[in-house]
C-alpha positions, 0 to 999 in steps of 0.5 A: 652644463654636462661633460663626458667622453664622446663616443663615435657611434653616439656623438660623431655627427655632433663631433664633426659639426663642432670640428668644422665650424671651429677649424673651417674644413668639410665635415665629411673629412673629419676623422674620429680617432677612438685611440684618444679620449675626446671630452665634450660639453653639452647643453640643453640636457646633454642634447646639444655639443658646444665644445670639445677637446682631444686628449692623449696621454703618452710618456715624455722625457723629464730629467732622464726618466719617463713621466705621463703626459697629456697631450692635449689637442683639437680644443674647439667650440661652435662659434654661436657658443663661445664664451659660455664656459664650454671650454673650461668645463671640458679642460677641467673634464680633461684635467681630471681624466689626466690625472686619474690616468697617472699624468703629471703634466700636459702639453698643447699647442696654443694658437694664442697663448694668453688665451691658453694661460687661463687654463694654466699653460705657458710657453715652454719651447720656442724654435727658430725656422731658418732658410740657409743658402747652400752657400752658408755650407760651403765650409762644411766637408761633404758626408755620405756615410749615412744610412737611409731609414726603411722598414729593414732597418727601423729597430736602430732609430728608437735607440738613436732618438732615446739617446738624444731625448735622455740628454735633453728636456721634454722630449716625447718618448717615441716607442718603436718607429711609429713616429718615422717614415720607413716607406721613403721612396712611397712618401718622399720623406727621408730619414737618413741616420749615422750610427758608428756606436759613438756618434749617433744621430739622424736628420729627417727631410722632404726635398721640394724640387720645385722650390729647389729647397730641402725641408729639414723637419727634424735633426738629432745628434749626440754630438759635435761630429755627428752634427758635422757629419749630417750637416755634410750629408745635406751638403750633397744635395747642393748641386740640385738645390739652393736652400736648406730650410730647417724648419724647427730649430731650438733657439740655442741650436749649435747648427748655427755654429757650425754653418758660416753666415758671414754674408749674411744668407741665413734668414732667421724667424722666432716662433712659440711652440708648444705650451706646457702645464704642470698637472700634479706639482708634488709628483714633478718636484720628485721626479726632478734630478737636483744638483748634488751640492746641497740645497733647500728652498720652499715654494709656494703654488697657486692653482685655479684649476687644479686644487691640489696643487695649492700650497707650500712645497718644501724641498730639500736636496743633496747628491742629486735627490730631493725630498718633498714636503707640503703644508698649507701654511707657513713662510715660503721663499717664492710664490709662482702661479701655475703658469710660472712655475710650468715656465721655469720647471718645465721650460728650463730657460736657466732663468735669474732671479732678475728675470723671475722677478718679471714673471705675472704673479710671482713674489720673492720673499728671501733668497731663492738661489737654491730653487734657481740651482734646482732648475738649471737651463736645459734644451727643450724641444718636442716635434710631435703635432697634435 
């Protein structure tokens, strides 16, 4: 089997066939983005493409600093060649490529969490879809002092987004306004922001008059005052609409603390969002901002795909900074496979020692309280689709 980077002029026809057979869409609708890297696995001396993966390396915020992330999508195989190892070989090529480009982590949106665990990915973001009657907004004061995002003020939105990203975990960097709709009246997608110098935030919404619903795609805020203002702005729609759908709220979103559900008018559904994978354990441990108090732990990592991650990492930290030393032999406090490590370090659920004990392939040999303190609970959220 041969794996290599695909080229549009050479491989487009086969690329479109694999995409169509896997994602069930017309091959004539297939697009080949030459701005991202696409890898494929071939058989028959490199003549027949059987599997492919798209990889776009971009920055993501981790511990208040940007690190490089391999955003993976378009994982596809022709049905007649599935379970022949094509995806595995393609993932190996993607991992090597991403590491060479300096990526320390990877994220994808899995159709099956169990399937992608074979390649080291674990769910790090869960979100809630909430359908709220406007009656749940009755205790919120209406607020109209917001600004609509357009081409004329697009420079402001990056600052607002990054001010929130710095306070949260695993939010993708958004340079400029390319991830935002700056032609709202043309696309009927509206982003309204608040920025008074202290409080900053925005709400990105798409109205649906046929269903009398406001669909909130993103709601970002720096503090409680901003959140109340944004929710108060949404309430200005209550004369023409009946519902607000929040399409991707993190599980501990304070939105539910502000709106009232005394009459049980909020319907909530929990979904798995993105799955994360650490590509370079040592770099991620070095990039971590640790507690001010002194601590030390030793962590053994097992990774079946990336050999350089295997070993024992001895971490000593104090005053927010840590030193990391890797060894191949010796005692260790806790042992995790790469899935468990990715969940704890990237997902930041704030798990207890008892919780960690239930994670598969975990072994706790001694007190791991300093390990738990190093990765406290944090809000993990990302909206990007790829």
